[in-house]
N, CA, C, O and the ligand as a Tripos MOL2 file, in Angstrom:
@<TRIPOS>MOLECULE
protein
  253   251    64     0     0
PROTEIN
NO_CHARGES

@<TRIPOS>ATOM
      1 N        -203.2470  -12.1780  139.1380 N.3       1 MET1
      2 CA       -201.9180  -12.1370  139.2270 C.3       1 MET1
      3 C        -201.4750  -10.4750  139.7550 C.2       1 MET1
      4 O        -201.8960   -9.4550  139.2090 O.2       1 MET1
      5 N        -200.7430  -10.5070  140.6750 N.am      2 THR2
      6 CA       -200.3100   -9.1020  140.8760 C.3       2 THR2
      7 C        -198.6960   -8.9740  140.7660 C.2       2 THR2
      8 O        -197.9020   -9.8080  141.2020 O.2       2 THR2
      9 N        -198.4060   -7.9180  140.1820 N.am      3 LYS3
     10 CA       -197.0460   -7.5320  139.7800 C.3       3 LYS3
     11 C        -196.4480   -7.0230  140.8210 C.2       3 LYS3
     12 O        -197.0080   -6.0620  141.3480 O.2       3 LYS3
     13 N        -195.2760   -7.4690  141.3520 N.am      4 LYS4
     14 CA       -194.5140   -6.9610  142.5300 C.3       4 LYS4
     15 C        -192.9470   -6.6600  142.1580 C.2       4 LYS4
     16 O        -192.3930   -7.4610  141.4060 O.2       4 LYS4
     17 N        -192.3730   -5.7830  142.5460 N.am      5 ALA5
     18 CA       -190.9660   -5.4710  142.3960 C.3       5 ALA5
     19 C        -190.2500   -6.0440  143.4670 C.2       5 ALA5
     20 O        -190.5240   -5.8160  144.6450 O.2       5 ALA5
     21 N        -189.2990   -6.8150  143.0690 N.am      6 VAL6
     22 CA       -188.4450   -7.4400  144.1650 C.3       6 VAL6
     23 C        -187.0260   -6.9320  144.2520 C.2       6 VAL6
     24 O        -186.6880   -6.4050  143.1920 O.2       6 VAL6
     25 N        -186.1340   -6.9240  145.1370 N.am      7 HIS7
     26 CA       -184.9530   -6.3610  145.0530 C.3       7 HIS7
     27 C        -184.1020   -7.6280  145.1120 C.2       7 HIS7
     28 O        -184.1500   -8.3880  146.0790 O.2       7 HIS7
     29 N        -183.3950   -7.8120  144.1500 N.am      8 LYS8
     30 CA       -182.3030   -8.8640  143.9120 C.3       8 LYS8
     31 C        -181.0280   -8.2560  144.0290 C.2       8 LYS8
     32 O        -180.9870   -7.0260  144.0550 O.2       8 LYS8
     33 N        -179.8800   -8.9780  144.1100 N.am      9 PHE9
     34 CA       -178.4820   -8.3620  144.1650 C.3       9 PHE9
     35 C        -177.8000   -9.1290  142.9930 C.2       9 PHE9
     36 O        -177.9990  -10.3280  142.7990 O.2       9 PHE9
     37 N        -177.0370   -8.4080  142.2750 N.am     10 LEU10
     38 CA       -176.1220   -9.0270  141.2030 C.3      10 LEU10
     39 C        -174.7190   -8.8250  141.5080 C.2      10 LEU10
     40 O        -174.2190   -7.7100  141.6480 O.2      10 LEU10
     41 N        -174.1140   -9.8870  141.6050 N.am     11 CYS11
     42 CA       -172.6700  -10.0170  141.8920 C.3      11 CYS11
     43 C        -171.8710   -9.5390  140.4970 C.2      11 CYS11
     44 O        -171.8200  -10.2280  139.4790 O.2      11 CYS11
     45 N        -171.3330   -8.3810  140.6400 N.am     12 THR12
     46 CA       -170.6260   -7.5920  139.5590 C.3      12 THR12
     47 C        -169.4290   -8.5540  138.8080 C.2      12 THR12
     48 O        -168.9930   -8.4310  137.6640 O.2      12 THR12
     49 N        -169.0820   -9.4730  139.7650 N.am     13 LYS13
     50 CA       -167.7830  -10.2090  139.2630 C.3      13 LYS13
     51 C        -168.2080  -11.3830  138.3570 C.2      13 LYS13
     52 O        -167.6120  -11.6070  137.3030 O.2      13 LYS13
     53 N        -169.1650  -12.0700  138.7480 N.am     14 CYS14
     54 CA       -169.5260  -13.3250  137.9770 C.3      14 CYS14
     55 C        -170.8890  -13.4570  137.5490 C.2      14 CYS14
     56 O        -171.2470  -14.4220  136.8730 O.2      14 CYS14
     57 N        -171.7910  -12.3980  137.9590 N.am     15 GLY15
     58 CA       -173.2020  -12.6250  137.4380 C.3      15 GLY15
     59 C        -174.1820  -13.1720  138.2730 C.2      15 GLY15
     60 O        -175.3770  -13.1530  137.9770 O.2      15 GLY15
     61 N        -173.6610  -13.7370  139.4700 N.am     16 TYR16
     62 CA       -174.6910  -14.4370  140.2390 C.3      16 TYR16
     63 C        -175.8010  -13.4420  140.8960 C.2      16 TYR16
     64 O        -175.6340  -12.2600  141.1990 O.2      16 TYR16
     65 N        -176.8080  -14.1180  141.0170 N.am     17 ILE17
     66 CA       -177.9770  -13.2330  141.4540 C.3      17 ILE17
     67 C        -178.4130  -13.8450  142.9840 C.2      17 ILE17
     68 O        -178.7710  -15.0100  143.1590 O.2      17 ILE17
     69 N        -178.3270  -12.9990  143.8620 N.am     18 TYR18
     70 CA       -178.8080  -13.2740  145.1670 C.3      18 TYR18
     71 C        -180.3070  -12.8050  145.2030 C.2      18 TYR18
     72 O        -180.6260  -11.6310  145.0120 O.2      18 TYR18
     73 N        -181.2670  -13.8880  145.4810 N.am     19 ASP19
     74 CA       -182.6670  -13.6810  145.4870 C.3      19 ASP19
     75 C        -182.9150  -13.7800  146.9430 C.2      19 ASP19
     76 O        -182.5540  -14.7980  147.5330 O.2      19 ASP19
     77 N        -183.5550  -12.7200  147.6360 N.am     20 PRO20
     78 CA       -183.8610  -12.5920  149.1380 C.3      20 PRO20
     79 C        -184.8450  -13.9740  149.4200 C.2      20 PRO20
     80 O        -184.6740  -14.7210  150.3840 O.2      20 PRO20
     81 N        -185.7410  -14.1270  148.5420 N.am     21 ARG21
     82 CA       -186.7480  -15.2950  148.7020 C.3      21 ARG21
     83 C        -186.0530  -16.5910  148.8300 C.2      21 ARG21
     84 O        -186.5950  -17.4740  149.4960 O.2      21 ARG21
     85 N        -184.9850  -16.7890  148.3010 N.am     22 GLN22
     86 CA       -184.4590  -18.3230  148.4260 C.3      22 GLN22
     87 C        -183.1170  -18.2180  149.1460 C.2      22 GLN22
     88 O        -182.4160  -19.2240  149.2600 O.2      22 GLN22
     89 N        -182.6770  -16.8660  149.7080 N.am     23 GLY23
     90 CA       -181.3510  -17.2060  150.2810 C.3      23 GLY23
     91 C        -180.2900  -17.8920  149.7540 C.2      23 GLY23
     92 O        -180.4620  -18.3530  148.6250 O.2      23 GLY23
     93 N        -179.2160  -18.0780  150.2990 N.am     24 SER24
     94 CA       -178.1100  -18.6400  149.9650 C.3      24 SER24
     95 C        -177.1130  -18.9020  150.9090 C.2      24 SER24
     96 O        -176.6510  -17.9690  151.5680 O.2      24 SER24
     97 N        -176.6650  -20.2140  151.0830 N.am     25 GLY25
     98 CA       -175.7730  -20.6250  152.1990 C.3      25 GLY25
     99 C        -176.1360  -20.1640  153.4930 C.2      25 GLY25
    100 O        -177.1940  -20.5770  153.9660 O.2      25 GLY25
    101 N        -175.3970  -19.3370  154.1730 N.am     26 SER26
    102 CA       -175.5760  -19.0100  155.5200 C.3      26 SER26
    103 C        -176.8940  -17.8560  155.6790 C.2      26 SER26
    104 O        -177.3070  -17.4440  156.7630 O.2      26 SER26
    105 N        -177.2980  -17.5540  154.6640 N.am     27 ALA27
    106 CA       -178.4680  -16.3000  154.5080 C.3      27 ALA27
    107 C        -179.6090  -17.4200  154.3430 C.2      27 ALA27
    108 O        -179.6790  -18.1650  153.3660 O.2      27 ALA27
    109 N        -180.3890  -17.4340  155.3050 N.am     28 ALA28
    110 CA       -181.6540  -18.1180  155.1430 C.3      28 ALA28
    111 C        -182.6840  -17.7250  154.2130 C.2      28 ALA28
    112 O        -182.6530  -16.5320  153.9100 O.2      28 ALA28
    113 N        -183.6740  -18.4900  153.6350 N.am     29 PRO29
    114 CA       -184.6700  -17.7760  152.8370 C.3      29 PRO29
    115 C        -185.2780  -16.6370  153.4180 C.2      29 PRO29
    116 O        -185.4230  -16.5720  154.6380 O.2      29 PRO29
    117 N        -185.7110  -15.5750  152.5240 N.am     30 ASN30
    118 CA       -186.4910  -14.4790  153.0050 C.3      30 ASN30
    119 C        -185.6190  -13.7590  153.9280 C.2      30 ASN30
    120 O        -186.1200  -13.2350  154.9230 O.2      30 ASN30
    121 N        -184.1860  -13.6690  153.6690 N.am     31 THR31
    122 CA       -183.3560  -12.8530  154.3580 C.3      31 THR31
    123 C        -182.9610  -11.6440  153.3500 C.2      31 THR31
    124 O        -182.3370  -11.8130  152.3020 O.2      31 THR31
    125 N        -183.4190  -10.4140  153.8320 N.am     32 ALA32
    126 CA       -183.2870   -9.2510  152.9570 C.3      32 ALA32
    127 C        -181.5660   -9.0370  153.0440 C.2      32 ALA32
    128 O        -180.8980   -9.1440  154.0730 O.2      32 ALA32
    129 N        -181.0390   -8.6980  151.6340 N.am     33 PHE33
    130 CA       -179.6440   -8.6500  151.5070 C.3      33 PHE33
    131 C        -178.9430   -7.9020  152.6760 C.2      33 PHE33
    132 O        -177.8810   -8.3220  153.1370 O.2      33 PHE33
    133 N        -179.5470   -6.8040  153.1360 N.am     34 GLU34
    134 CA       -179.0010   -5.9690  154.3380 C.3      34 GLU34
    135 C        -178.7910   -6.6270  155.4410 C.2      34 GLU34
    136 O        -177.9560   -6.2400  156.2580 O.2      34 GLU34
    137 N        -179.5880   -7.8090  155.6280 N.am     35 TYR35
    138 CA       -179.4640   -8.6230  156.8670 C.3      35 TYR35
    139 C        -178.6970   -9.7920  156.7700 C.2      35 TYR35
    140 O        -178.6170  -10.4880  157.7820 O.2      35 TYR35
    141 N        -178.1260  -10.1390  155.7680 N.am     36 ILE36
    142 CA       -177.3020  -11.4160  155.6530 C.3      36 ILE36
    143 C        -176.0020  -11.3290  156.4630 C.2      36 ILE36
    144 O        -175.4830  -10.2310  156.6600 O.2      36 ILE36
    145 N        -175.4960  -12.3980  156.9080 N.am     37 PRO37
    146 CA       -174.2800  -12.5110  157.7250 C.3      37 PRO37
    147 C        -173.2870  -11.6000  157.1700 C.2      37 PRO37
    148 O        -173.2180  -11.4530  155.9500 O.2      37 PRO37
    149 N        -172.4680  -10.9410  158.0150 N.am     38 GLU38
    150 CA       -171.3800  -10.0890  157.3650 C.3      38 GLU38
    151 C        -170.2850  -11.0210  156.7800 C.2      38 GLU38
    152 O        -169.4960  -10.5520  155.9600 O.2      38 GLU38
    153 N        -170.2110  -12.1900  157.1260 N.am     39 ASP39
    154 CA       -168.9460  -12.8440  156.5020 C.3      39 ASP39
    155 C        -169.5680  -13.7550  155.2230 C.2      39 ASP39
    156 O        -168.8510  -14.5950  154.6800 O.2      39 ASP39
    157 N        -170.8560  -13.5400  154.8170 N.am     40 TRP40
    158 CA       -171.4100  -14.0070  153.5020 C.3      40 TRP40
    159 C        -170.5160  -13.4720  152.1540 C.2      40 TRP40
    160 O        -170.2150  -12.2980  151.9380 O.2      40 TRP40
    161 N        -170.2360  -14.4310  151.4630 N.am     41 ALA41
    162 CA       -169.6970  -13.9630  150.1540 C.3      41 ALA41
    163 C        -170.4230  -14.7530  149.1340 C.2      41 ALA41
    164 O        -171.1440  -15.7140  149.4020 O.2      41 ALA41
    165 N        -170.1780  -14.2720  147.8980 N.am     42 CYS42
    166 CA       -170.7740  -14.8810  146.7250 C.3      42 CYS42
    167 C        -170.4660  -16.3670  146.8680 C.2      42 CYS42
    168 O        -169.3600  -16.7400  147.2570 O.2      42 CYS42
    169 N        -171.4920  -17.2590  146.5380 N.am     43 PRO43
    170 CA       -171.1050  -18.6710  146.4550 C.3      43 PRO43
    171 C        -170.5680  -19.1110  145.3060 C.2      43 PRO43
    172 O        -170.0850  -20.2430  145.2750 O.2      43 PRO43
    173 N        -170.5630  -18.3400  144.2430 N.am     44 GLU44
    174 CA       -169.7290  -18.7360  142.9710 C.3      44 GLU44
    175 C        -168.4180  -18.3840  142.9340 C.2      44 GLU44
    176 O        -167.5430  -19.2150  142.6890 O.2      44 GLU44
    177 N        -168.1300  -16.9330  143.2100 N.am     45 CYS45
    178 CA       -166.8260  -16.5550  142.9010 C.3      45 CYS45
    179 C        -166.0770  -16.1220  144.2140 C.2      45 CYS45
    180 O        -164.8680  -15.9070  144.1330 O.2      45 CYS45
    181 N        -166.7730  -15.9690  145.5180 N.am     46 LYS46
    182 CA       -166.4790  -15.6170  146.7960 C.3      46 LYS46
    183 C        -166.1790  -14.0400  146.8980 C.2      46 LYS46
    184 O        -165.4690  -13.5950  147.8000 O.2      46 LYS46
    185 N        -166.6410  -13.3970  146.1230 N.am     47 ALA47
    186 CA       -166.6880  -11.9310  145.9840 C.3      47 ALA47
    187 C        -167.3670  -11.4000  147.2300 C.2      47 ALA47
    188 O        -168.3930  -11.9290  147.6590 O.2      47 ALA47
    189 N        -166.7640  -10.2910  147.8460 N.am     48 ASP48
    190 CA       -167.5050   -9.9870  149.2820 C.3      48 ASP48
    191 C        -168.7920   -9.0330  148.8510 C.2      48 ASP48
    192 O        -168.8400   -8.5170  147.7350 O.2      48 ASP48
    193 N        -169.7190   -8.8680  149.7400 N.am     49 GLN49
    194 CA       -170.8530   -7.9550  149.5120 C.3      49 GLN49
    195 C        -170.6010   -6.8980  148.7760 C.2      49 GLN49
    196 O        -171.3880   -6.7320  147.8450 O.2      49 GLN49
    197 N        -169.6140   -6.0010  148.9140 N.am     50 THR50
    198 CA       -169.4010   -4.8180  148.2210 C.3      50 THR50
    199 C        -169.5330   -4.8320  146.8460 C.2      50 THR50
    200 O        -169.8780   -3.8540  146.1830 O.2      50 THR50
    201 N        -169.2150   -6.1240  146.3250 N.am     51 GLU51
    202 CA       -169.2120   -6.2100  144.9140 C.3      51 GLU51
    203 C        -170.7150   -6.4210  144.2400 C.2      51 GLU51
    204 O        -170.9410   -6.4820  143.0320 O.2      51 GLU51
    205 N        -171.5610   -6.5050  145.1700 N.am     52 PHE52
    206 CA       -172.9600   -6.6680  144.7490 C.3      52 PHE52
    207 C        -173.7540   -5.4590  144.4810 C.2      52 PHE52
    208 O        -173.5840   -4.5230  145.2610 O.2      52 PHE52
    209 N        -174.5490   -5.3200  143.5640 N.am     53 LYS53
    210 CA       -175.2790   -4.1900  143.1720 C.3      53 LYS53
    211 C        -176.7550   -4.5690  143.1860 C.2      53 LYS53
    212 O        -177.1720   -5.6870  142.8830 O.2      53 LYS53
    213 N        -177.4960   -3.5530  143.5580 N.am     54 LYS54
    214 CA       -178.8950   -3.8470  143.5800 C.3      54 LYS54
    215 C        -179.6110   -3.7670  142.2920 C.2      54 LYS54
    216 O        -179.4350   -2.9070  141.4290 O.2      54 LYS54
    217 N        -180.4810   -4.8090  142.2540 N.am     55 LYS55
    218 CA       -181.2500   -4.9720  140.9340 C.3      55 LYS55
    219 C        -182.7240   -5.1740  141.0690 C.2      55 LYS55
    220 O        -183.1210   -6.0270  141.8630 O.2      55 LYS55
    221 N        -183.5560   -4.4860  140.3850 N.am     56 TYR56
    222 CA       -184.8610   -4.5380  140.7300 C.3      56 TYR56
    223 C        -185.4650   -5.6850  139.5180 C.2      56 TYR56
    224 O        -184.9530   -5.7690  138.4020 O.2      56 TYR56
    225 N        -186.4090   -6.3640  139.8840 N.am     57 GLU57
    226 CA       -187.1420   -7.2290  139.0310 C.3      57 GLU57
    227 C        -188.4690   -7.2640  139.3490 C.2      57 GLU57
    228 O        -188.8050   -7.2620  140.5330 O.2      57 GLU57
    229 N        -189.4600   -7.3040  138.2620 N.am     58 VAL58
    230 CA       -190.7640   -7.3830  138.3940 C.3      58 VAL58
    231 C        -191.2200   -8.6320  138.4550 C.2      58 VAL58
    232 O        -190.9450   -9.3210  137.4720 O.2      58 VAL58
    233 N        -191.8170   -9.1220  139.2830 N.am     59 VAL59
    234 CA       -192.2780  -10.5400  139.1650 C.3      59 VAL59
    235 C        -193.9210  -10.6770  139.6230 C.2      59 VAL59
    236 O        -194.4840   -9.8940  140.3880 O.2      59 VAL59
    237 N        -194.5030  -11.7700  139.0200 N.am     60 GLU60
    238 CA       -195.8850  -11.7760  139.1950 C.3      60 GLU60
    239 C        -196.1990  -12.8590  140.3880 C.2      60 GLU60
    240 O        -195.8520  -14.0320  140.2490 O.2      60 GLU60
    241 N        -196.7990  -12.4540  141.4380 N.am     61 ILE61
    242 CA       -197.2350  -13.0530  142.4470 C.3      61 ILE61
    243 C        -198.6380  -13.5250  142.2900 C.2      61 ILE61
    244 O        -199.5220  -12.7740  141.8780 O.2      61 ILE61
    245 N        -198.8300  -14.6740  142.5910 N.am     62 GLU62
    246 CA       -200.0930  -15.4280  142.3250 C.3      62 GLU62
    247 C        -201.1010  -15.0600  143.6130 C.2      62 GLU62
    248 O        -200.5180  -14.9430  144.6910 O.2      62 GLU62
    249 N        -202.3170  -14.8980  143.6140 N.am     63 GLY63
    250 CA       -203.2010  -14.5620  144.7530 C.3      63 GLY63
    251 C        -203.3830  -12.9850  144.7260 C.2      63 GLY63
    252 O        -204.0820  -12.4300  145.5750 O.2      63 GLY63
    253 ZN       -169.7020  -13.8790  142.2600 Zn       64 ZN64
@<TRIPOS>BOND
     1     1     2 1
     2     2     3 1
     3     3     4 2
     4     3     5 am
     5     5     6 1
     6     6     7 1
     7     7     8 2
     8     7     9 am
     9     9    10 1
    10    10    11 1
    11    11    12 2
    12    11    13 am
    13    13    14 1
    14    14    15 1
    15    15    16 2
    16    15    17 am
    17    17    18 1
    18    18    19 1
    19    19    20 2
    20    19    21 am
    21    21    22 1
    22    22    23 1
    23    23    24 2
    24    23    25 am
    25    25    26 1
    26    26    27 1
    27    27    28 2
    28    27    29 am
    29    29    30 1
    30    30    31 1
    31    31    32 2
    32    31    33 am
    33    33    34 1
    34    34    35 1
    35    35    36 2
    36    35    37 am
    37    37    38 1
    38    38    39 1
    39    39    40 2
    40    39    41 am
    41    41    42 1
    42    42    43 1
    43    43    44 2
    44    43    45 am
    45    45    46 1
    46    46    47 1
    47    47    48 2
    48    47    49 am
    49    49    50 1
    50    50    51 1
    51    51    52 2
    52    51    53 am
    53    53    54 1
    54    54    55 1
    55    55    56 2
    56    55    57 am
    57    57    58 1
    58    58    59 1
    59    59    60 2
    60    59    61 am
    61    61    62 1
    62    62    63 1
    63    63    64 2
    64    63    65 am
    65    65    66 1
    66    66    67 1
    67    67    68 2
    68    67    69 am
    69    69    70 1
    70    70    71 1
    71    71    72 2
    72    71    73 am
    73    73    74 1
    74    74    75 1
    75    75    76 2
    76    75    77 am
    77    77    78 1
    78    78    79 1
    79    79    80 2
    80    79    81 am
    81    81    82 1
    82    82    83 1
    83    83    84 2
    84    83    85 am
    85    85    86 1
    86    86    87 1
    87    87    88 2
    88    87    89 am
    89    89    90 1
    90    90    91 1
    91    91    92 2
    92    91    93 am
    93    93    94 1
    94    94    95 1
    95    95    96 2
    96    95    97 am
    97    97    98 1
    98    98    99 1
    99    99   100 2
   100    99   101 am
   101   101   102 1
   102   102   103 1
   103   103   104 2
   104   103   105 am
   105   105   106 1
   106   106   107 1
   107   107   108 2
   108   107   109 am
   109   109   110 1
   110   110   111 1
   111   111   112 2
   112   111   113 am
   113   113   114 1
   114   114   115 1
   115   115   116 2
   116   115   117 am
   117   117   118 1
   118   118   119 1
   119   119   120 2
   120   119   121 am
   121   121   122 1
   122   122   123 1
   123   123   124 2
   124   123   125 am
   125   125   126 1
   126   126   127 1
   127   127   128 2
   128   127   129 am
   129   129   130 1
   130   130   131 1
   131   131   132 2
   132   131   133 am
   133   133   134 1
   134   134   135 1
   135   135   136 2
   136   135   137 am
   137   137   138 1
   138   138   139 1
   139   139   140 2
   140   139   141 am
   141   141   142 1
   142   142   143 1
   143   143   144 2
   144   143   145 am
   145   145   146 1
   146   146   147 1
   147   147   148 2
   148   147   149 am
   149   149   150 1
   150   150   151 1
   151   151   152 2
   152   151   153 am
   153   153   154 1
   154   154   155 1
   155   155   156 2
   156   155   157 am
   157   157   158 1
   158   158   159 1
   159   159   160 2
   160   159   161 am
   161   161   162 1
   162   162   163 1
   163   163   164 2
   164   163   165 am
   165   165   166 1
   166   166   167 1
   167   167   168 2
   168   167   169 am
   169   169   170 1
   170   170   171 1
   171   171   172 2
   172   171   173 am
   173   173   174 1
   174   174   175 1
   175   175   176 2
   176   175   177 am
   177   177   178 1
   178   178   179 1
   179   179   180 2
   180   179   181 am
   181   181   182 1
   182   182   183 1
   183   183   184 2
   184   183   185 am
   185   185   186 1
   186   186   187 1
   187   187   188 2
   188   187   189 am
   189   189   190 1
   190   190   191 1
   191   191   192 2
   192   191   193 am
   193   193   194 1
   194   194   195 1
   195   195   196 2
   196   195   197 am
   197   197   198 1
   198   198   199 1
   199   199   200 2
   200   199   201 am
   201   201   202 1
   202   202   203 1
   203   203   204 2
   204   203   205 am
   205   205   206 1
   206   206   207 1
   207   207   208 2
   208   207   209 am
   209   209   210 1
   210   210   211 1
   211   211   212 2
   212   211   213 am
   213   213   214 1
   214   214   215 1
   215   215   216 2
   216   215   217 am
   217   217   218 1
   218   218   219 1
   219   219   220 2
   220   219   221 am
   221   221   222 1
   222   222   223 1
   223   223   224 2
   224   223   225 am
   225   225   226 1
   226   226   227 1
   227   227   228 2
   228   227   229 am
   229   229   230 1
   230   230   231 1
   231   231   232 2
   232   231   233 am
   233   233   234 1
   234   234   235 1
   235   235   236 2
   236   235   237 am
   237   237   238 1
   238   238   239 1
   239   239   240 2
   240   239   241 am
   241   241   242 1
   242   242   243 1
   243   243   244 2
   244   243   245 am
   245   245   246 1
   246   246   247 1
   247   247   248 2
   248   247   249 am
   249   249   250 1
   250   250   251 1
   251   251   252 2
@<TRIPOS>SUBSTRUCTURE
     1 MET1         2 RESIDUE 1 A MET
     2 THR2         6 RESIDUE 1 A THR
     3 LYS3        10 RESIDUE 1 A LYS
     4 LYS4        14 RESIDUE 1 A LYS
     5 ALA5        18 RESIDUE 1 A ALA
     6 VAL6        22 RESIDUE 1 A VAL
     7 HIS7        26 RESIDUE 1 A HIS
     8 LYS8        30 RESIDUE 1 A LYS
     9 PHE9        34 RESIDUE 1 A PHE
    10 LEU10       38 RESIDUE 1 A LEU
    11 CYS11       42 RESIDUE 1 A CYS
    12 THR12       46 RESIDUE 1 A THR
    13 LYS13       50 RESIDUE 1 A LYS
    14 CYS14       54 RESIDUE 1 A CYS
    15 GLY15       58 RESIDUE 1 A GLY
    16 TYR16       62 RESIDUE 1 A TYR
    17 ILE17       66 RESIDUE 1 A ILE
    18 TYR18       70 RESIDUE 1 A TYR
    19 ASP19       74 RESIDUE 1 A ASP
    20 PRO20       78 RESIDUE 1 A PRO
    21 ARG21       82 RESIDUE 1 A ARG
    22 GLN22       86 RESIDUE 1 A GLN
    23 GLY23       90 RESIDUE 1 A GLY
    24 SER24       94 RESIDUE 1 A SER
    25 GLY25       98 RESIDUE 1 A GLY
    26 SER26      102 RESIDUE 1 A SER
    27 ALA27      106 RESIDUE 1 A ALA
    28 ALA28      110 RESIDUE 1 A ALA
    29 PRO29      114 RESIDUE 1 A PRO
    30 ASN30      118 RESIDUE 1 A ASN
    31 THR31      122 RESIDUE 1 A THR
    32 ALA32      126 RESIDUE 1 A ALA
    33 PHE33      130 RESIDUE 1 A PHE
    34 GLU34      134 RESIDUE 1 A GLU
    35 TYR35      138 RESIDUE 1 A TYR
    36 ILE36      142 RESIDUE 1 A ILE
    37 PRO37      146 RESIDUE 1 A PRO
    38 GLU38      150 RESIDUE 1 A GLU
    39 ASP39      154 RESIDUE 1 A ASP
    40 TRP40      158 RESIDUE 1 A TRP
    41 ALA41      162 RESIDUE 1 A ALA
    42 CYS42      166 RESIDUE 1 A CYS
    43 PRO43      170 RESIDUE 1 A PRO
    44 GLU44      174 RESIDUE 1 A GLU
    45 CYS45      178 RESIDUE 1 A CYS
    46 LYS46      182 RESIDUE 1 A LYS
    47 ALA47      186 RESIDUE 1 A ALA
    48 ASP48      190 RESIDUE 1 A ASP
    49 GLN49      194 RESIDUE 1 A GLN
    50 THR50      198 RESIDUE 1 A THR
    51 GLU51      202 RESIDUE 1 A GLU
    52 PHE52      206 RESIDUE 1 A PHE
    53 LYS53      210 RESIDUE 1 A LYS
    54 LYS54      214 RESIDUE 1 A LYS
    55 LYS55      218 RESIDUE 1 A LYS
    56 TYR56      222 RESIDUE 1 A TYR
    57 GLU57      226 RESIDUE 1 A GLU
    58 VAL58      230 RESIDUE 1 A VAL
    59 VAL59      234 RESIDUE 1 A VAL
    60 GLU60      238 RESIDUE 1 A GLU
    61 ILE61      242 RESIDUE 1 A ILE
    62 GLU62      246 RESIDUE 1 A GLU
    63 GLY63      250 RESIDUE 1 A GLY
    64 ZN64       253 GROUP 0 **** ****
């Protein structure tokens, strides 16, 4: 098991977490937050990207 820090982004309005590995809506899986479409908004509360805050999370990767 290897530990790796991933960047997730937290919606400060509703607590939704954008996980770049999963993507969301018009953001395809493995799309870094910096590269998601400009018109993308929080799928839960429609807050725009400026409401999101970077959040680090340490995960275990197999292999
Ligand atoms: Zn939200």
